[in-house]
The first five atom37 places (N, CA, C, CB, O) and aatype in JSON, in Angstrom:
{
  "aatype": [20, 20, 20, 20, 20, 20, 20, 20, 20, 20, 20, 20, 20, 20, 20, 20, 20, 20, 20, 20, 20, 20, 20, 20, 20, 20, 20, 20, 20, 20, 20],
  "atom_mask": [
    [1, 1, 1, 1, 1],
    [1, 1, 1, 1, 1],
    [1, 1, 1, 1, 1],
    [1, 1, 1, 1, 1],
    [1, 1, 1, 1, 1],
    [1, 1, 1, 1, 1],
    [1, 1, 1, 1, 1],
    [1, 1, 1, 1, 1],
    [1, 1, 1, 1, 1],
    [1, 1, 1, 1, 1],
    [1, 1, 1, 1, 1],
    [1, 1, 1, 1, 1],
    [1, 1, 1, 1, 1],
    [1, 1, 1, 1, 1],
    [1, 1, 1, 1, 1],
    [1, 1, 1, 1, 1],
    [1, 1, 1, 1, 1],
    [1, 1, 1, 1, 1],
    [1, 1, 1, 1, 1],
    [1, 1, 1, 1, 1],
    [1, 1, 1, 1, 1],
    [1, 1, 1, 1, 1],
    [1, 1, 1, 1, 1],
    [1, 1, 1, 1, 1],
    [1, 1, 1, 1, 1],
    [1, 1, 1, 1, 1],
    [1, 1, 1, 1, 1],
    [1, 1, 1, 1, 1],
    [1, 1, 1, 1, 1],
    [1, 1, 1, 1, 1],
    [1, 1, 1, 1, 1]
  ],
  "atom_positions": [
    [[-124.66, 120.46, 72.36], [-123.72, 119.36, 72.46], [-123.96, 118.62, 73.78], [-122.26, 119.88, 72.35], [-124.25, 119.24, 74.8]],
    [[-123.82, 117.31, 73.76], [-124.06, 116.51, 74.96], [-122.79, 116.42, 75.79], [-124.54, 115.1, 74.58], [-121.88, 115.63, 75.49]],
    [[-122.73, 117.23, 76.84], [-121.62, 117.15, 77.78], [-122.05, 116.25, 78.94], [-121.21, 118.58, 78.29], [-123.21, 115.86, 79.03]],
    [[-121.13, 115.94, 79.82], [-121.48, 115.11, 80.99], [-122.53, 115.8, 81.84], [-120.23, 114.81, 81.83], [-123.43, 115.14, 82.37]],
    [[-122.43, 117.12, 81.99], [-123.42, 117.87, 82.77], [-124.8, 117.77, 82.13], [-123.01, 119.34, 82.91], [-125.79, 117.54, 82.82]],
    [[-124.86, 117.94, 80.82], [-126.15, 117.87, 80.12], [-126.74, 116.47, 80.15], [-125.99, 118.33, 78.67], [-127.95, 116.31, 80.31]],
    [[-125.9, 115.47, 80.01], [-126.41, 114.09, 80.03], [-127.09, 113.77, 81.36], [-125.27, 113.09, 79.78], [-128.16, 113.16, 81.37]],
    [[-126.5, 114.19, 82.47], [-127.12, 113.91, 83.77], [-128.36, 114.76, 83.97], [-126.11, 114.16, 84.91], [-129.32, 114.31, 84.6]],
    [[-128.37, 115.96, 83.46], [-129.53, 116.85, 83.61], [-130.74, 116.32, 82.84], [-129.18, 118.26, 83.13], [-131.87, 116.43, 83.32]],
    [[-130.51, 115.76, 81.66], [-131.61, 115.31, 80.81], [-131.81, 113.8, 80.82], [-131.38, 115.77, 79.4], [-132.5, 113.26, 79.95]],
    [[-131.2, 113.11, 81.78], [-131.34, 111.66, 81.87], [-132.78, 111.27, 82.17], [-130.39, 111.09, 82.95], [-133.34, 111.72, 83.17]],
    [[-133.39, 110.46, 81.33], [-134.79, 110.05, 81.48], [-134.9, 108.57, 81.86], [-135.56, 110.33, 80.19], [-136.0, 108.02, 81.82]],
    [[-133.79, 107.92, 82.21], [-133.81, 106.48, 82.45], [-134.64, 106.08, 83.68], [-132.39, 105.98, 82.62], [-135.09, 104.94, 83.76]],
    [[-134.85, 106.99, 84.62], [-135.62, 106.66, 85.82], [-137.13, 106.76, 85.59], [-135.22, 107.58, 86.96], [-137.92, 106.32, 86.42]],
    [[-137.52, 107.34, 84.47], [-138.94, 107.49, 84.17], [-139.43, 106.28, 83.38], [-139.2, 108.79, 83.38], [-138.65, 105.61, 82.71]],
    [[-140.73, 106.02, 83.45], [-141.3, 104.89, 82.72], [-141.21, 105.08, 81.22], [-142.75, 104.67, 83.13], [-140.84, 104.16, 80.49]],
    [[-141.54, 106.27, 80.77], [-141.51, 106.61, 79.35], [-140.68, 107.88, 79.17], [-142.96, 106.8, 78.78], [-140.69, 108.74, 80.04]],
    [[-139.98, 108.0, 78.06], [-139.17, 109.21, 77.83], [-139.98, 110.5, 77.86], [-138.45, 109.11, 76.51], [-139.44, 111.57, 78.13]],
    [[-141.28, 110.39, 77.58], [-142.12, 111.59, 77.56], [-142.74, 111.92, 78.92], [-143.21, 111.43, 76.54], [-143.41, 112.94, 79.04]],
    [[-142.53, 111.08, 79.94], [-143.05, 111.37, 81.28], [-142.39, 112.64, 81.83], [-142.8, 110.17, 82.24], [-141.23, 112.93, 81.53]],
    [[-143.14, 113.39, 82.62], [-142.61, 114.6, 83.23], [-142.24, 114.34, 84.69], [-143.62, 115.76, 83.13], [-142.93, 113.59, 85.39]],
    [[-141.17, 114.96, 85.13], [-140.82, 114.91, 86.55], [-141.72, 115.91, 87.28], [-139.3, 115.23, 86.79], [-142.39, 116.72, 86.64]],
    [[-141.74, 115.86, 88.61], [-142.55, 116.8, 89.38], [-142.12, 118.24, 89.12], [-142.45, 116.47, 90.89], [-142.96, 119.14, 89.03]],
    [[-140.81, 118.46, 89.0], [-140.32, 119.82, 88.75], [-140.76, 120.31, 87.37], [-138.78, 119.85, 88.85], [-141.13, 121.48, 87.22]],
    [[-140.73, 119.43, 86.37], [-141.18, 119.82, 85.03], [-142.69, 120.05, 85.02], [-140.79, 118.75, 84.0], [-143.17, 120.98, 84.37]],
    [[-143.42, 119.23, 85.72], [-144.87, 119.37, 85.77], [-145.27, 120.7, 86.43], [-145.5, 118.18, 86.53], [-146.27, 121.3, 86.05]],
    [[-144.5, 121.15, 87.41], [-144.79, 122.41, 88.08], [-144.78, 123.59, 87.12], [-143.79, 122.65, 89.21], [-145.47, 124.58, 87.35]],
    [[-144.01, 123.49, 86.04], [-143.95, 124.57, 85.05], [-145.19, 124.61, 84.16], [-142.72, 124.41, 84.19], [-145.5, 125.66, 83.61]],
    [[-145.89, 123.5, 84.01], [-147.02, 123.46, 83.08], [-148.37, 123.34, 83.76], [-146.84, 122.3, 82.13], [-149.39, 123.18, 83.09]],
    [[-148.39, 123.41, 85.08], [-149.67, 123.35, 85.79], [-150.58, 124.48, 85.35], [-149.45, 123.41, 87.31], [-150.12, 125.6, 85.12]],
    [[-151.87, 124.21, 85.22], [-152.79, 125.27, 84.81], [-152.97, 126.33, 85.88], [-154.14, 124.68, 84.45], [-153.72, 127.29, 85.69]]
  ]
}
């Protein structure tokens, strides 16, 4: 369910594309 906490956590409006990764997300998938 989309709560106010979840909406701010998953907000992608600052990224160019919704599929872009933030630096923190990219750190999880680095080889």
